C-alpha positions as MATLAB code, in Angstrom:
seq = 'MKRFVRDTRGFTLAELLIVVAILGFMMGALFTLQRQGQLAYLTGAARVEVQQNARFALDMMISDIRSALPVGATSRVITNIDAACQNGPPPGTGGGTSISFTDQTGTAVTYALVGASCATSATGCDLQKNGTTIIGGVQALQIWCYNNATPAVLNNTLDNIREIRVQITTKTERGAAAGSPGDQHAIVESRVRFRNVL';
ca = [
     -53.795  137.104 -102.382;
     -54.024  133.964 -101.780;
     -50.958  133.085 -103.911;
     -48.763  135.159 -102.464;
     -49.424  133.677  -98.698;
     -49.235  130.302 -100.035;
     -45.975  130.718 -101.584;
     -44.618  132.097  -98.356;
     -42.266  129.983  -96.398;
     -41.046  129.936  -92.817;
     -38.330  127.770  -91.511;
     -38.872  123.988  -90.301;
     -38.264  123.096  -87.271;
     -35.011  120.636  -88.336;
     -33.442  124.350  -89.935;
     -34.306  125.963  -86.691;
     -32.534  123.764  -84.735;
     -29.415  123.034  -86.752;
     -29.279  126.789  -86.669;
     -29.351  127.253  -82.481;
     -26.701  124.103  -82.285;
     -24.094  126.084  -84.926;
     -24.782  129.067  -82.713;
     -24.519  127.130  -80.072;
     -21.229  125.709  -80.807;
     -19.906  129.590  -82.492;
     -20.712  130.637  -78.894;
     -18.843  127.974  -76.855;
     -15.814  128.492  -78.950;
     -15.843  132.003  -78.763;
     -16.180  132.007  -74.509;
     -13.132  129.094  -74.132;
     -11.016  131.782  -76.452;
     -12.002  134.916  -74.412;
     -11.851  132.694  -71.191;
      -8.458  131.217  -71.959;
      -7.202  134.928  -72.540;
      -8.417  136.069  -69.425;
      -6.656  132.788  -67.171;
      -3.553  134.165  -69.686;
      -3.554  138.065  -68.565;
      -4.588  137.184  -65.006;
      -1.174  134.632  -64.886;
       0.923  137.027  -66.635;
       0.215  139.877  -64.137;
       0.615  137.801  -61.414;
       3.202  136.488  -62.071;
       4.937  139.639  -62.646;
       4.198  141.499  -59.260;
       5.880  138.287  -57.687;
       9.180  138.269  -59.972;
       9.037  142.239  -59.189;
       8.880  142.554  -55.585;
      11.592  139.203  -55.735;
      14.071  141.383  -57.465;
      13.341  144.796  -55.439;
      13.833  142.762  -52.455;
      16.962  141.010  -53.517;
      18.429  143.486  -54.788;
      18.017  146.129  -52.040;
      19.821  143.502  -49.771;
      22.655  142.612  -52.070;
      23.737  146.590  -52.604;
      23.281  146.895  -48.809;
      25.283  143.682  -47.778;
      27.711  144.350  -50.342;
      28.747  148.265  -49.246;
      28.470  147.122  -45.774;
      31.339  148.759  -43.418;
      33.769  146.409  -41.527;
      33.396  146.657  -37.369;
      35.639  148.841  -36.342;
      39.144  147.981  -36.855;
      38.659  144.114  -37.837;
      37.427  142.107  -41.037;
      34.329  141.216  -39.372;
      31.256  142.847  -41.491;
      28.095  141.258  -40.200;
      27.300  142.363  -36.620;
      24.412  139.600  -36.404;
      23.524  136.405  -38.451;
      20.782  133.303  -37.404;
      22.860  130.770  -36.480;
      21.363  128.681  -39.039;
      23.608  130.634  -41.799;
      25.886  127.349  -41.930;
      23.008  125.102  -42.167;
      22.971  123.580  -45.300;
      23.297  121.851  -48.003;
      22.215  125.225  -50.209;
      19.835  125.929  -51.960;
      18.177  123.636  -50.882;
      17.600  123.208  -46.861;
      18.991  125.140  -44.014;
      19.773  129.245  -44.142;
      19.164  132.073  -41.484;
      16.039  133.930  -41.930;
      18.126  137.715  -39.999;
      21.165  139.487  -40.912;
      22.308  142.598  -39.400;
      24.958  145.131  -40.145;
      26.633  148.501  -40.846;
      25.664  149.996  -43.866;
      27.796  152.575  -45.730;
      26.387  155.445  -44.159;
      27.087  154.231  -40.766;
      23.161  153.041  -40.065;
      22.544  149.865  -38.211;
      20.487  147.429  -41.547;
      18.600  144.276  -40.007;
      17.048  142.386  -42.581;
      14.530  139.504  -41.098;
      11.886  137.377  -41.973;
       8.461  138.343  -39.768;
       5.448  136.030  -39.719;
       5.255  132.529  -38.575;
       4.351  129.618  -40.918;
       5.775  131.373  -43.675;
       5.526  128.562  -46.497;
       2.084  127.188  -45.752;
       0.355  130.760  -44.810;
      -1.825  131.485  -47.468;
      -0.125  135.322  -47.825;
       3.396  134.599  -46.811;
       5.264  136.641  -44.318;
       6.841  140.002  -44.784;
      10.525  140.674  -45.162;
      11.454  143.977  -43.318;
      14.216  146.316  -43.024;
      14.916  148.019  -39.316;
      11.069  147.233  -38.675;
       9.783  148.682  -42.019;
       8.077  145.925  -44.663;
      10.008  145.887  -48.230;
       7.557  143.337  -49.406;
       4.896  140.643  -48.531;
       4.566  137.283  -49.374;
       7.893  135.689  -48.417;
       7.536  132.417  -48.494;
      11.257  131.673  -46.944;
      14.196  133.772  -46.431;
      17.558  131.936  -46.291;
      20.906  133.265  -45.731;
      24.185  131.063  -45.580;
      27.327  132.837  -44.528;
      30.767  131.376  -46.211;
      34.023  132.188  -44.882;
      37.182  133.078  -47.294;
      38.734  129.225  -47.843;
      39.219  128.094  -51.702;
      36.847  126.756  -51.906;
      34.339  128.766  -49.432;
      32.813  126.350  -47.005;
      29.335  127.259  -44.826;
      30.397  128.962  -41.513;
      28.572  131.269  -39.122;
      31.359  132.649  -37.199;
      31.421  136.330  -37.650;
      35.063  137.178  -38.021;
      35.145  134.447  -40.677;
      32.401  135.447  -42.773;
      33.477  136.967  -45.670;
      30.431  135.585  -48.812;
      26.809  135.748  -48.073;
      24.456  133.799  -50.319;
      20.489  134.877  -49.950;
      17.687  133.214  -52.014;
      14.230  134.731  -51.355;
      11.087  132.546  -51.926;
       7.916  134.801  -52.798;
       4.390  134.511  -53.663;
       1.353  136.244  -54.396;
       0.929  139.268  -51.481;
      -2.844  139.184  -51.787;
      -2.960  135.379  -51.252;
      -4.722  133.239  -53.874;
      -6.237  129.919  -53.961;
      -4.111  126.830  -54.929;
      -3.398  126.351  -58.885;
      -5.808  129.499  -59.540;
      -3.887  131.713  -62.047;
      -3.240  134.357  -59.262;
      -1.251  131.954  -57.435;
       2.545  132.390  -58.409;
       5.533  131.793  -57.326;
       9.356  133.352  -57.631;
      12.686  132.341  -56.268;
      15.299  134.372  -56.602;
      19.001  134.373  -55.449;
      22.210  136.314  -55.423;
      25.558  135.574  -53.845;
      27.796  138.844  -52.131;
      31.448  139.284  -50.977;
      32.057  142.029  -48.862;
      33.405  144.606  -50.467;
      34.779  147.107  -47.690;
      37.397  144.343  -46.082;
      40.684  144.090  -45.706;
];
C-alpha cells in the first residue's frame, strides 16, 4: 500500500502554470476570432440597411420625377424647386433640398429634406414625400437642375429645367457612435431627364 502511494505523482507547479498559460492563449485567440466575426456581421448588417434605404428613396424619387407631367400646355415640369439647385459644382457642393411636380396620376408631389443640422445630427434628418417620411438617417439631399443646352448647364428657371441630378447621403437611422461597426454611410446618385416634355 505504501508503495502505491509513493509511486503516484501529481502535477508540479511549473506544469500547471504552463497548462494555464496555454489555455489563456487559446481562449484569447478564440475570443479575438469570435469578436472579429461579430464586428464583421454588425458592419455588414448596418451597411446593407444604409444602402437599401438610400437606394429605395432614390429609386422612388427618380421614378416619380421621370414620369412627371408638364404644367398645362407648357414645357415646364417642375412646379417648385429650391433655388439652390443651380449652385455647384456637383457633386461636391450646392444643390437644393426640395422639389415639387405633378406625377403621372395628376397628384402634386413634393420631396423635401426635413430637419436641422442633418450632417452633424446623430440620427440625420428625414426625407419626406408629401409630408410622409420615406427614410430617416439622411445626412444630405442635393438636387441640381439643368437646362436643355449641350452640354447641360445648371439653371433654376422653372421653364428651362429639363434634367435633374439627385444625390442622397445616408447614415444609420438609429444613430451609432462614430467609428463603431454600426456607423455606416452611403451615397447614391442618379441623373434623370423628363420623359413627358415636348
